[in-house]
Backbone as a ProteinNet text record, in pm:
[ID]
protein_1_A
[PRIMARY]
MDGVFRGSAVDLADGYIHFSTAEQTVETAAKHFAGQKDLLLVQVDSGRLGGHLKWEPSRGGALFPHLYGELGFAAVTKVEPLPLGPDGRHQFPPLA
[TERTIARY]
64.4	98.4	183.2	284.2	376.5	366.5	257.9	234.5	309	357.2	425.7	384.3	395.1	376.5	512.1	557	690.1	687.5	567.7	554.4	495.7	448.1	395.4	512.9	483	589.2	666.3	595.6	661.2	749.9	698.3	777.1	905.2	891.4	1007.9	1111	1064.7	1156.4	1227.6	1156.5	1214.7	1298.2	1277.6	1356.1	1294.3	1170.9	1101.2	951	873.9	727.8	684.7	607.8	558.4	442.7	448.3	340.3	299.8	183.1	137.5	79.2	87.7	21.6	-127.7	-206.3	-349.8	-375	-294.4	-311.1	-272.8	-187.8	-138.4	-218	-298.5	-359.3	-454.1	-540.9	-638.5	-566	-466.4	-391.1	-313.9	-256	-183	-275.9	-393.8	-488.9	-528.9	-555.3	-595.5	-482.9	-361.8	-246.7	-203.7	-199.8	-141	-241.4	-365.3	-461.7	-597.6	-602.1	-728.6	-806	-932.9	-1021.7	-1003.4	-906.2	-881.6	-982.7	-1040.7	-1137.2	-1065.3	-1136.9	-1090.5	-965	-947.3	-834.8	-871.4	-769.6	-785.6	-708.2	-766.1	-698.7	-644.9	-514.3	-448.4	-386.7	-425.7	-369.5	-262.8	-149.8	-35.1	9.7	46.2	106.9	255.1	294.2	433.1	532.5	489.2	577.2	622.2	548.8	583.9	681.6	720.8	807.5	954.9	983	1122.1	1198.8	1327.3	1415.8	1407.7	1318.8	1305.8	1221.2	1150	1067	1149.8	1161.4	1238.5	1146.8	1165.1	1089	1176.9	1128.6	1209.7	1127.1	1193.5	1121.1	1071	951.7	892.2	816.1	687.2	607.3	623.5	672.1	681.9	767	854.7	941.7	878.6	751.5	685.9	754.3	758.5	817.9	715.8	756.1	671	740	662.6	720.7	747.1	867.1	907	957.2	909.8	949.3	1053.2	1172.6	1281.8	1284.1	1194.8	1181.5	1039.8	1010.1	878	781.6	655.1	551	491.6	522.8	462.5	318.3	230.4	88.2	57.3	145.4	124.5	121.7	181.2	182.2	54.1	-27	-151.5	-260	-320.6	-423.1	-565	-577.4	-710.2	-698.2	-794.5	-803.7	-948.5	-967.7	-1102.3	-1105.1	-1217.5	-1229.3	-1227.3	-1178.1	-1172.4	-1250.8	-1383.7	-1468	-1461.2	-1499.3	-1513.3	-1654.3	-1663.2	-1792.8	-1846.9	-1968.6	-2029.7	-1947.3	-1866.5	-1783.7	-1649.6	-1626.2	-1502	-1388.1	-1412.5	-1309.5	-1329.2	-1221.9	-1230.2	-1303.3	-1386.3	-1461.6	-1389.6	-1332.6	-1254.5	-1339	-1309.7	-1368.3	-1297	-1343.5	-1269	-1126.6	-1029	-888	-833.8	-760.6	-703	-553.1
1289.7	1237.6	1341.6	1295.8	1389.9	1397.7	1347	1362.3	1266.3	1153.9	1054.4	914	821	678.3	613.4	541.4	480.5	335.8	279.6	144.1	48.7	-63.4	-170.9	-250.3	-348.8	-434.7	-502.9	-547.5	-612	-511.6	-390	-286.4	-257.1	-240.1	-207.9	-320.7	-445.1	-559.7	-564.8	-529.5	-534.9	-411.3	-302.1	-181.3	-84.8	-108.9	-18.7	-38.9	59.5	48.9	-12.3	-120.3	-189.9	-112.1	-93	-32.1	-127.8	-105.2	-175.9	-72.1	-99.5	-14.2	-45.6	36.5	9.6	-129.4	-168.3	-298.9	-413.9	-391.3	-496.5	-506.4	-406.3	-392.9	-505.8	-547.2	-652.1	-781.6	-819	-942.2	-930.8	-813.5	-793.2	-809.6	-751.1	-762.1	-908.2	-980	-1120.3	-1205.5	-1176.8	-1257.8	-1226.8	-1101.2	-1062.3	-1016.7	-986	-929.6	-998.6	-1121.5	-1193.8	-1197.7	-1159.9	-1166.5	-1059.5	-971.8	-867.8	-754.6	-718	-608.5	-477.6	-370.1	-236.3	-190.7	-238.3	-190.9	-59.7	16.7	139.4	126.6	176.9	185.7	327.7	339.7	470.6	495.2	605	645.3	751.1	734	822.3	881.1	1007.4	1071.8	1037.1	941.8	894	1004.3	1105.4	1216.6	1296	1283.9	1355.8	1277.9	1159	1074.7	1089.5	1156	1180.4	1052.3	1057.3	945.4	831.3	841.8	735.4	618.9	637.8	532	454.1	324.7	237.1	128.6	95.1	-12.7	-136.4	-243.3	-363.2	-487.4	-591.6	-714.3	-786	-842.6	-919.4	-1035.4	-1051.1	-1163.7	-1187.8	-1305.2	-1342.3	-1248.5	-1172.6	-1080	-945.3	-926.8	-797.7	-690.5	-569.8	-458.6	-399.3	-385.4	-325.9	-202.8	-99.6	20	-1.6	35.3	27.3	164.3	210.9	342.4	325.6	371.5	367.3	498.2	508.1	627.7	635.2	741.8	763.1	813.1	779.2	830.5	953.6	1069.4	1192.8	1200.5	1239.5	1244.4	1342.7	1436.1	1531.2	1460.6	1340.9	1265.1	1184	1172.5	1095.1	1180.1	1125	1198.9	1148.5	1026.4	971.6	855.6	846.9	735.4	688	558.4	501.9	372.7	343.1	212.9	101.3	-13.9	-130.3	-243.5	-239.8	-335.8	-475.8	-571.3	-708.9	-728.4	-799.4	-833.6	-960.1	-1000.1	-1121.2	-1246.9	-1242.8	-1358.2	-1357.2	-1256.4	-1248.6	-1180	-1137	-1064.6	-914.8	-842.3	-696.3	-638.2	-539.4	-471.2	-342.5	-338.1	-223	-122.5	4.1	107.3	100.5	173	178.3	227.2	156.7	192.5	259.7	369.4	441.7	446.8
1692.5	1560.3	1487	1417.7	1354.9	1202.9	1146.3	1003	913.6	970.3	888.9	931.4	837.7	863.9	844.8	944.8	940.4	892.4	880.2	829.6	930.5	879.7	962.9	1019.6	1102.1	1156.3	1042.9	940.4	825.3	751.8	731.7	664.4	742.8	872.4	955.7	951	951.2	943.2	808.6	700.2	565.4	531.3	604	579.9	480.1	440.2	348.2	363.9	318.8	319.4	186.9	196.7	77.7	15.4	-113.7	-190.1	-301.2	-358.1	-477.7	-571.6	-700.4	-798.4	-796.4	-863.1	-872.8	-931	-1027.6	-1092.2	-999.4	-902	-812.7	-682	-652.2	-520.3	-484.2	-574.6	-543.7	-507.4	-585.7	-557.8	-426.2	-400.3	-275	-155.2	-161.7	-50.5	-28.5	-135.6	-123.5	-66.3	-105.3	-62.2	81.3	118	247.3	352.6	311.9	406.3	399.6	349.7	333.5	464.8	455.9	570.2	676	659.8	760.7	746.2	858.2	862.4	892.3	873.8	912.4	838.5	714.6	634.3	566.4	534.6	457.1	327.6	221.2	92.8	82.1	72.3	72.4	-64.4	-126.7	-256	-229.5	-295.4	-273.8	-406.6	-406.2	-522.8	-522	-605	-604.5	-638.6	-709.8	-743.2	-621.9	-512.5	-390.1	-301.8	-345.5	-263	-297.5	-407.5	-445.4	-472.3	-447.5	-477.1	-377.6	-279.2	-179.5	-228.9	-340.9	-397.6	-500	-476.4	-565.4	-619.3	-746.3	-809.2	-810.2	-743.7	-728.2	-759.5	-812.8	-846.9	-721.7	-734.9	-626	-686.9	-651.1	-699.2	-848.7	-883.3	-1023.5	-1106.4	-1042.7	-1114.5	-1143.4	-1105.1	-1126.5	-1042.2	-1094.8	-1020.6	-925.2	-800.5	-696.7	-641.5	-608	-547.7	-398	-356.2	-215.3	-173.4	-61.4	-10.6	99.6	71.9	168.4	245.4	340.1	421.5	474	540.8	598	490.7	508	419.8	484.8	430.2	478.7	434.7	525.4	493.2	381.1	353	243.4	108.2	99.5	-25.8	-45.6	58.4	51.2	-14.1	-118.9	-192.2	-166.1	-112.4	-86.7	12	101.2	195.4	196.2	173.9	170.8	251.2	315.4	381.8	277.6	318.6	230.2	298.3	284	355.7	295.5	377.6	330.9	277.1	166.1	110.4	174.5	137.4	193.5	165.6	58.9	24.4	98.6	183.2	260	187.5	65.1	-11.6	4.8	-8.3	2.5	-118.5	-90.8	-196.1	-230.2	-348.9	-392.6	-469.1	-449.2	-534.5	-669.5	-769.9	-895	-868.8	-922.9	-902.6	-1027.8	-1006.5	-1121.6	-1108.3
[MASK]
++++++++++++++++++++++++++++++++++++++++++++++++++++++++++++++++++++++++++++++++++++++++++++++++

């Protein structure tokens, strides 16, 4: 492993790594990852991404962060499991 994440298949096809803000994360998980087990919630220090992070309109015109480049693990500040609850929805820790 070389200390970077290059993106999922969807990210590679779109040309950037998709991110969500803390406020957008629950809806993103429900829309794109419903019922998926073994997910990780990754918190990133956006200040460490430099000019490669762009804010672009997406769902309903909301601005979403997109990373045009690799995600260096040095920018990751926290990684937590994102388990499914009994209702099949992801159980989130407090988001900041």
